[in-house]
LUMTOR-67574 format. One record per residue: residue number from 1; z, y, x of N, C-alpha, C in turn. Coordinates in Angstrom, 2 decimals, padded with zeros to 5 digits, m for minus. Layout:
BEGIN
[r NUM; [Z; Y; X]; [Z; Y; X]; [Z; Y; X]]
...
This chain:
BEGIN
[r 1; [011.95; m006.16; 008.12]; [012.31; m006.50; 006.74]; [011.72; m005.47; 005.78]]
[r 2; [011.25; m005.96; 004.64]; [010.71; m005.09; 003.59]; [011.49; m005.40; 002.31]]
[r 3; [011.52; m004.43; 001.41]; [012.17; m004.68; 000.13]; [011.33; m004.11; m001.01]]
[r 4; [011.54; m004.66; m002.19]; [010.98; m004.13; m003.43]; [012.17; m003.97; m004.37]]
[r 5; [011.89; m003.64; m005.60]; [012.98; m003.47; m006.57]; [013.84; m004.72; m006.67]]
[r 6; [013.22; m005.88; m006.68]; [013.95; m007.14; m006.91]; [013.95; m008.12; m005.75]]
[r 7; [013.21; m007.79; m004.68]; [012.99; m008.78; m003.61]; [013.33; m008.24; m002.23]]
[r 8; [013.75; m009.15; m001.37]; [013.92; m008.88; 000.06]; [012.91; m009.78; 000.77]]
[r 9; [012.12; m009.19; 001.66]; [011.10; m009.94; 002.41]; [011.46; m009.86; 003.88]]
[r 10; [011.69; m011.01; 004.50]; [012.04; m011.00; 005.92]; [011.32; m012.11; 006.66]]
[r 11; [011.28; m011.94; 007.98]; [010.68; m012.94; 008.86]; [011.39; m014.28; 008.67]]
[r 12; [010.65; m015.37; 008.60]; [011.28; m016.68; 008.43]; [012.15; m017.07; 009.63]]
[r 13; [013.28; m017.66; 009.33]; [014.20; m018.16; 010.36]; [014.20; m019.69; 010.28]]
[r 14; [014.58; m020.32; 011.38]; [014.59; m021.79; 011.42]; [015.39; m022.39; 010.26]]
[r 15; [016.49; m021.74; 009.89]; [017.33; m022.24; 008.80]; [016.63; m022.21; 007.44]]
[r 16; [015.51; m021.50; 007.34]; [014.78; m021.43; 006.07]; [013.91; m022.66; 005.83]]
[r 17; [013.75; m023.49; 006.86]; [012.79; m024.60; 006.74]; [013.12; m025.54; 005.58]]
[r 18; [014.37; m025.88; 005.42]; [014.75; m026.83; 004.37]; [014.28; m026.33; 003.00]]
[r 19; [014.49; m025.04; 002.74]; [014.07; m024.46; 001.46]; [012.54; m024.39; 001.38]]
[r 20; [011.90; m024.08; 002.50]; [010.43; m024.06; 002.56]; [009.88; m025.43; 002.15]]
[r 21; [010.46; m026.48; 002.71]; [010.00; m027.84; 002.39]; [010.28; m028.18; 000.93]]
[r 22; [011.45; m027.80; 000.45]; [011.83; m028.06; m000.94]; [010.80; m027.46; m001.90]]
[r 23; [010.41; m026.22; m001.67]; [009.45; m025.53; m002.55]; [008.06; m026.16; m002.41]]
[r 24; [007.64; m026.47; m001.19]; [006.28; m026.95; m000.95]; [006.08; m028.43; m001.25]]
[r 25; [007.16; m029.19; m001.41]; [006.99; m030.60; m001.76]; [007.06; m030.81; m003.28]]
[r 26; [007.39; m029.76; m004.02]; [007.53; m029.83; m005.48]; [006.14; m029.95; m006.12]]
[r 27; [005.89; m031.03; m006.88]; [004.58; m031.17; m007.53]; [004.24; m029.97; m008.43]]
[r 28; [005.24; m029.36; m009.06]; [004.98; m028.22; m009.95]; [004.40; m027.03; m009.20]]
[r 29; [004.87; m026.78; m007.97]; [004.37; m025.63; m007.22]; [003.01; m025.93; m006.59]]
[r 30; [002.57; m027.16; m006.72]; [001.29; m027.58; m006.13]; [000.29; m028.03; m007.18]]
[r 31; [000.48; m027.61; m008.43]; [m000.41; m028.03; m009.51]; [m001.87; m027.75; m009.20]]
[r 32; [m002.15; m026.62; m008.53]; [m003.53; m026.22; m008.26]; [m003.93; m026.44; m006.80]]
[r 33; [m003.06; m027.07; m006.05]; [m003.33; m027.30; m004.63]; [m004.03; m028.66; m004.48]]
[r 34; [m005.31; m028.64; m004.08]; [m006.05; m029.91; m003.98]; [m005.42; m030.92; m003.01]]
[r 35; [m004.69; m030.43; m002.01]; [m004.05; m031.38; m001.09]; [m002.69; m031.85; m001.60]]
[r 36; [m002.24; m031.30; m002.73]; [m001.01; m031.78; m003.33]; [000.24; m031.34; m002.59]]
[r 37; [001.40; m031.86; m003.01]; [002.67; m031.49; m002.38]; [002.68; m031.84; m000.89]]
[r 38; [003.41; m031.06; m000.11]; [003.48; m031.29; 001.33]; [004.45; m032.41; 001.65]]
[r 39; [004.07; m033.23; 002.64]; [005.03; m034.17; 003.21]; [005.76; m033.43; 004.34]]
[r 40; [006.74; m034.05; 004.91]; [007.58; m033.38; 005.93]; [006.75; m032.95; 007.14]]
[r 41; [005.80; m033.79; 007.58]; [004.99; m033.46; 008.76]; [004.14; m032.22; 008.51]]
[r 42; [003.49; m032.18; 007.34]; [002.64; m031.04; 006.99]; [003.50; m029.78; 006.86]]
[r 43; [004.66; m029.90; 006.24]; [005.55; m028.75; 006.07]; [006.02; m028.22; 007.43]]
[r 44; [006.38; m029.13; 008.34]; [006.81; m028.70; 009.67]; [005.71; m027.96; 010.40]]
[r 45; [004.48; m028.49; 010.32]; [003.34; m027.84; 010.97]; [003.05; m026.47; 010.39]]
[r 46; [003.08; m026.38; 009.06]; [002.78; m025.12; 008.38]; [003.85; m024.08; 008.71]]
[r 47; [005.11; m024.49; 008.69]; [006.21; m023.56; 008.98]; [006.13; m023.07; 010.43]]
[r 48; [005.80; m023.98; 011.34]; [005.65; m023.63; 012.75]; [004.51; m022.62; 012.95]]
[r 49; [003.38; m022.86; 012.28]; [002.25; m021.92; 012.36]; [002.62; m020.55; 011.79]]
[r 50; [003.42; m020.54; 010.74]; [003.88; m019.28; 010.15]; [004.71; m018.49; 011.18]]
[r 51; [005.59; m019.19; 011.88]; [006.42; m018.54; 012.91]; [005.56; m018.09; 014.10]]
[r 52; [004.59; m018.91; 014.49]; [003.70; m018.54; 015.61]; [002.85; m017.32; 015.26]]
[r 53; [002.45; m017.20; 014.00]; [001.68; m016.03; 013.56]; [002.52; m014.77; 013.77]]
[r 54; [003.80; m014.85; 013.43]; [004.71; m013.72; 013.65]; [004.80; m013.38; 015.14]]
[r 55; [004.94; m014.41; 015.96]; [005.06; m014.20; 017.41]; [003.80; m013.52; 017.96]]
[r 56; [002.63; m013.91; 017.44]; [001.38; m013.38; 017.95]; [001.05; m011.99; 017.41]]
[r 57; [001.29; m011.75; 016.11]; [000.81; m010.52; 015.47]; [001.92; m009.57; 015.01]]
[r 58; [003.17; m010.03; 015.06]; [004.31; m009.23; 014.61]; [004.29; m008.96; 013.10]]
[r 59; [003.61; m009.82; 012.36]; [003.68; m009.87; 010.89]; [003.23; m011.26; 010.47]]
[r 60; [003.41; m011.57; 009.21]; [002.97; m012.87; 008.72]; [003.62; m013.19; 007.40]]
[r 61; [003.77; m014.49; 007.13]; [004.43; m014.91; 005.90]; [005.91; m014.61; 005.95]]
[r 62; [006.43; m014.04; 004.88]; [007.86; m013.73; 004.78]; [008.60; m014.84; 004.05]]
[r 63; [009.90; m014.87; 004.26]; [010.82; m015.57; 003.38]; [011.11; m014.58; 002.26]]
[r 64; [010.94; m015.00; 001.02]; [011.12; m014.12; m000.14]; [012.45; m014.44; m000.80]]
[r 65; [013.31; m013.43; m000.87]; [014.67; m013.60; m001.38]; [014.88; m012.73; m002.62]]
[r 66; [015.50; m013.31; m003.65]; [015.83; m012.54; m004.86]; [017.08; m011.72; m004.57]]
[r 67; [017.00; m010.41; m004.82]; [018.16; m009.53; m004.58]; [019.36; m009.92; m005.45]]
[r 68; [019.08; m010.33; m006.70]; [020.17; m010.56; m007.66]; [021.15; m011.63; m007.20]]
[r 69; [020.67; m012.69; m006.55]; [021.61; m013.75; m006.14]; [021.42; m014.19; m004.68]]
[r 70; [020.59; m013.46; m003.94]; [020.36; m013.72; m002.51]; [019.80; m015.10; m002.22]]
[r 71; [019.14; m015.72; m003.21]; [018.56; m017.05; m002.97]; [017.10; m016.92; m002.55]]
[r 72; [016.66; m017.86; m001.72]; [015.25; m017.91; m001.29]; [014.44; m018.47; m002.46]]
[r 73; [013.49; m017.66; m002.94]; [012.70; m018.08; m004.10]; [011.23; m018.34; m003.75]]
[r 74; [010.86; m018.09; m002.49]; [009.47; m018.35; m002.13]; [009.16; m017.93; m000.71]]
[r 75; [007.88; m018.11; m000.37]; [007.36; m017.74; 000.95]; [005.97; m017.19; 000.73]]
[r 76; [005.62; m016.16; 001.49]; [004.27; m015.63; 001.38]; [004.11; m014.35; 002.14]]
[r 77; [002.87; m013.93; 002.29]; [002.59; m012.69; 002.99]; [001.15; m012.63; 003.43]]
[r 78; [000.93; m011.88; 004.49]; [m000.41; m011.68; 005.04]; [m000.53; m012.45; 006.35]]
[r 79; [m001.64; m013.15; 006.50]; [m001.90; m013.85; 007.76]; [m003.40; m014.07; 007.89]]
[r 80; [m003.83; m014.27; 009.12]; [m005.24; m014.53; 009.36]; [m005.57; m015.96; 008.99]]
[r 81; [m006.69; m016.12; 008.27]; [m007.10; m017.43; 007.76]; [m008.61; m017.51; 007.83]]
[r 82; [m009.11; m018.71; 008.12]; [m010.56; m018.92; 008.14]; [m011.08; m019.07; 006.71]]
[r 83; [m012.09; m018.26; 006.40]; [m012.82; m018.37; 005.13]; [m014.18; m018.92; 005.54]]
[r 84; [m014.31; m020.21; 005.55]; [m015.53; m020.81; 006.09]; [m015.60; m020.50; 007.57]]
[r 85; [m016.61; m019.72; 007.98]; [m016.80; m019.38; 009.40]; [m016.13; m018.06; 009.79]]
[r 86; [m015.63; m017.31; 008.81]; [m015.11; m015.98; 009.08]; [m013.59; m015.92; 008.97]]
[r 87; [m012.97; m015.24; 009.92]; [m011.53; m015.03; 009.84]; [m011.25; m013.77; 009.02]]
[r 88; [m010.35; m013.88; 008.05]; [m010.01; m012.76; 007.17]; [m008.49; m012.63; 007.08]]
[r 89; [m008.06; m011.42; 006.72]; [m006.63; m011.21; 006.46]; [m006.37; m011.70; 005.04]]
[r 90; [m005.61; m012.76; 004.92]; [m005.38; m013.46; 003.66]; [m003.99; m013.19; 003.11]]
[r 91; [m003.94; m012.93; 001.82]; [m002.66; m012.80; 001.11]; [m002.40; m014.11; 000.39]]
[r 92; [m001.27; m014.71; 000.67]; [m000.92; m015.98; 000.02]; [000.55; m016.03; m000.29]]
[r 93; [000.92; m016.86; m001.24]; [002.34; m017.03; m001.58]; [002.56; m018.33; m002.33]]
[r 94; [003.79; m018.78; m002.33]; [004.21; m019.89; m003.17]; [005.66; m019.63; m003.57]]
[r 95; [005.89; m019.62; m004.87]; [007.23; m019.37; m005.41]; [007.82; m020.64; m006.00]]
[r 96; [009.14; m020.77; m005.89]; [009.86; m021.87; m006.53]; [009.70; m021.74; m008.04]]
[r 97; [009.71; m022.88; m008.74]; [009.50; m022.89; m010.19]; [010.49; m021.97; m010.91]]
[r 98; [011.75; m021.93; m010.46]; [012.75; m021.12; m011.17]; [012.47; m019.61; m011.06]]
[r 99; [011.55; m019.23; m010.18]; [011.21; m017.81; m010.02]; [009.97; m017.41; m010.83]]
[r 100; [009.35; m018.39; m011.49]; [008.12; m018.11; m012.24]; [008.42; m017.29; m013.49]]
[r 101; [007.42; m016.51; m013.91]; [007.50; m015.79; m015.18]; [008.40; m014.58; m015.18]]
[r 102; [008.79; m014.11; m014.01]; [009.71; m012.96; m013.91]; [009.04; m011.73; m013.30]]
[r 103; [007.75; m011.83; m013.03]; [007.03; m010.71; m012.44]; [007.18; m010.61; m010.93]]
[r 104; [007.86; m011.57; m010.31]; [008.08; m011.53; m008.87]; [006.77; m011.60; m008.08]]
[r 105; [005.85; m012.47; m008.51]; [004.60; m012.65; m007.76]; [003.79; m011.36; m007.74]]
[r 106; [003.73; m010.67; m008.88]; [002.99; m009.40; m008.94]; [003.68; m008.34; m008.09]]
[r 107; [004.99; m008.25; m008.21]; [005.77; m007.29; m007.41]; [005.57; m007.57; m005.91]]
[r 108; [005.63; m008.83; m005.55]; [005.44; m009.24; m004.16]; [004.03; m008.90; m003.67]]
[r 109; [003.02; m009.23; m004.48]; [001.63; m009.01; m004.09]; [001.34; m007.53; m003.87]]
[r 110; [001.83; m006.69; m004.76]; [001.64; m005.23; m004.61]; [002.28; m004.74; m003.32]]
[r 111; [003.48; m005.24; m003.00]; [004.17; m004.84; m001.78]; [003.41; m005.33; m000.54]]
[r 112; [002.91; m006.56; m000.58]; [002.16; m007.11; 000.56]; [000.91; m006.28; 000.82]]
[r 113; [000.23; m005.87; m000.24]; [m000.97; m005.04; m000.09]; [m000.60; m003.68; 000.51]]
[r 114; [000.43; m003.06; m000.03]; [000.89; m001.77; 000.50]; [001.25; m001.90; 001.99]]
[r 115; [001.96; m002.97; 002.34]; [002.32; m003.23; 003.73]; [001.06; m003.36; 004.59]]
[r 116; [000.07; m004.10; 004.11]; [m001.16; m004.30; 004.86]; [m001.89; m002.99; 005.14]]
[r 117; [m001.93; m002.11; 004.15]; [m002.66; m000.84; 004.30]; [m001.87; 000.20; 005.08]]
[r 118; [m000.55; 000.24; 004.91]; [000.23; 001.31; 005.54]; [000.91; 000.87; 006.84]]
[r 119; [001.63; m000.24; 006.82]; [002.40; m000.65; 008.00]; [001.55; m001.23; 009.12]]
[r 120; [000.49; m001.96; 008.77]; [m000.34; m002.56; 009.82]; [m001.78; m002.03; 009.78]]
[r 121; [m002.01; m001.00; 008.99]; [m003.28; m000.23; 009.00]; [m004.55; m001.08; 008.84]]
[r 122; [m004.52; m002.02; 007.92]; [m005.71; m002.84; 007.66]; [m006.58; m002.16; 006.61]]
[r 123; [m007.88; m002.43; 006.66]; [m008.83; m001.80; 005.73]; [m009.09; m002.64; 004.50]]
[r 124; [m008.94; m003.98; 004.63]; [m009.16; m004.85; 003.47]; [m008.32; m006.10; 003.58]]
[r 125; [m007.98; m006.63; 002.40]; [m007.15; m007.82; 002.30]; [m007.83; m008.76; 001.30]]
[r 126; [m007.80; m010.05; 001.62]; [m008.46; m011.05; 000.79]; [m007.43; m012.03; 000.21]]
[r 127; [m007.85; m012.72; m000.83]; [m007.05; m013.79; m001.41]; [m007.98; m014.85; m001.96]]
[r 128; [m007.55; m016.10; m001.86]; [m008.32; m017.23; m002.40]; [m007.46; m017.87; m003.48]]
[r 129; [m008.08; m018.17; m004.62]; [m007.33; m018.82; m005.70]; [m008.21; m019.90; m006.33]]
[r 130; [m007.58; m020.99; m006.71]; [m008.30; m022.05; m007.42]; [m008.67; m021.52; m008.80]]
[r 131; [m009.89; m021.86; m009.28]; [m010.37; m021.27; m010.53]; [m009.49; m021.57; m011.76]]
[r 132; [m008.77; m022.69; m011.74]; [m007.94; m023.03; m012.91]; [m006.51; m022.47; m012.80]]
[r 133; [m006.21; m021.76; m011.73]; [m004.87; m021.19; m011.56]; [m004.84; m019.79; m012.19]]
[r 134; [m004.81; m019.77; m013.53]; [m004.93; m018.53; m014.29]; [m003.78; m017.56; m013.96]]
[r 135; [m002.58; m018.08; m013.76]; [m001.43; m017.20; m013.46]; [m001.67; m016.42; m012.17]]
[r 136; [m002.15; m017.09; m011.12]; [m002.41; m016.40; m009.86]; [m003.61; m015.46; m009.95]]
[r 137; [m004.62; m015.83; m010.73]; [m005.76; m014.93; m010.95]; [m005.24; m013.62; m011.55]]
[r 138; [m004.37; m013.73; m012.55]; [m003.81; m012.54; m013.21]; [m002.98; m011.71; m012.24]]
[r 139; [m002.20; m012.37; m011.39]; [m001.39; m011.65; m010.40]; [m002.28; m010.82; m009.49]]
[r 140; [m003.32; m011.44; m008.93]; [m004.21; m010.72; m008.01]; [m004.89; m009.55; m008.72]]
[r 141; [m005.32; m009.77; m009.94]; [m005.99; m008.71; m010.69]; [m005.03; m007.57; m011.03]]
[r 142; [m003.79; m007.90; m011.42]; [m002.79; m006.86; m011.72]; [m002.48; m006.02; m010.49]]
[r 143; [m002.59; m006.65; m009.32]; [m002.32; m005.94; m008.06]; [m003.53; m005.14; m007.58]]
[r 144; [m004.61; m005.17; m008.33]; [m005.78; m004.36; m007.99]; [m006.86; m005.06; m007.21]]
[r 145; [m006.71; m006.37; m007.01]; [m007.73; m007.10; m006.27]; [m008.91; m007.43; m007.19]]
[r 146; [m010.10; m007.46; m006.63]; [m011.33; m007.68; m007.39]; [m012.01; m008.94; m006.90]]
[r 147; [m012.48; m009.76; m007.83]; [m013.19; m010.98; m007.47]; [m014.55; m010.61; m006.88]]
[r 148; [m014.81; m011.09; m005.67]; [m016.06; m010.73; m004.99]; [m016.97; m011.92; m004.76]]
[r 149; [m016.50; m013.13; m005.06]; [m017.35; m014.28; m004.82]; [m016.59; m015.57; m004.90]]
[r 150; [m017.22; m016.61; m004.34]; [m016.62; m017.95; m004.35]; [m016.71; m018.53; m002.95]]
[r 151; [m015.86; m019.52; m002.68]; [m015.85; m020.18; m001.38]; [m015.74; m021.68; m001.62]]
[r 152; [m016.66; m022.41; m001.03]; [m016.63; m023.86; m001.15]; [m015.71; m024.39; m000.05]]
[r 153; [m014.40; m024.32; m000.30]; [m013.42; m024.67; 000.74]; [m012.75; m026.01; 000.51]]
[r 154; [m013.03; m026.65; m000.63]; [m012.43; m027.95; m000.91]; [m013.55; m028.92; m001.31]]
[r 155; [m013.93; m029.82; m000.39]; [m015.03; m030.75; m000.67]; [m014.81; m031.51; m001.98]]
[r 156; [m015.86; m031.56; m002.80]; [m015.80; m032.32; m004.04]; [m015.02; m031.65; m005.16]]
[r 157; [m014.62; m030.39; m004.97]; [m013.87; m029.65; m005.99]; [m014.63; m028.39; m006.35]]
[r 158; [m014.32; m027.80; m007.54]; [m014.95; m026.52; m007.86]; [m014.63; m025.48; m006.78]]
[r 159; [m015.54; m024.53; m006.58]; [m015.33; m023.51; m005.55]; [m014.11; m022.65; m005.88]]
[r 160; [m013.42; m022.22; m004.83]; [m012.31; m021.28; m005.00]; [m012.87; m019.89; m005.27]]
[r 161; [m012.09; m019.07; m005.95]; [m012.47; m017.68; m006.21]; [m011.94; m016.83; m005.06]]
[r 162; [m012.77; m015.91; m004.58]; [m012.37; m015.01; m003.49]; [m012.15; m013.62; m004.06]]
[r 163; [m010.98; m013.08; m003.77]; [m010.62; m011.72; m004.20]; [m010.47; m010.83; m002.98]]
[r 164; [m010.68; m009.50; m003.21]; [m010.55; m008.55; m002.11]; [m010.02; m007.23; m002.68]]
[r 165; [m009.28; m006.53; m001.84]; [m008.91; m005.15; m002.13]; [m009.16; m004.35; m000.87]]
[r 166; [m009.69; m003.16; m001.04]; [m009.98; m002.29; 000.10]; [m009.12; m001.06; 000.03]]
[r 167; [m008.77; m000.55; 001.21]; [m007.91; 000.62; 001.33]; [m008.52; 001.82; 000.62]]
């Protein structure tokens, strides 16, 4: 378990799935997601992969909890992801709408980067963001990540922006 000033980050538990699905099926949280809101099958598969990543690497996506009311407000963390042909350590997150605009994403991102460099001794961390997702672009930049290029990861859509931070 990790903590920040306002957040508790812990390994996902089976009981978290309902909230995971609730957040990921919300059209608002998927405004910039080309595949759109998750259906139950996609959510189950994604949640299972998140748990398997923990089993394999002893880190991964966390359940993100607000300290003030102990509610689950999102999911995110570091996990291995294919960037075209290359596997990279990817920082990703998705927050519930009610958690937006409170600085949680920036606080979370800074903690995830610190965790990557200190707790698991990684040299670099990457992030992918859709070009029109200005809020997430700002979060990555506030956390010290630098745009290093683009990735054509969604057929027929503008290229995603690739960010990186090095230790």
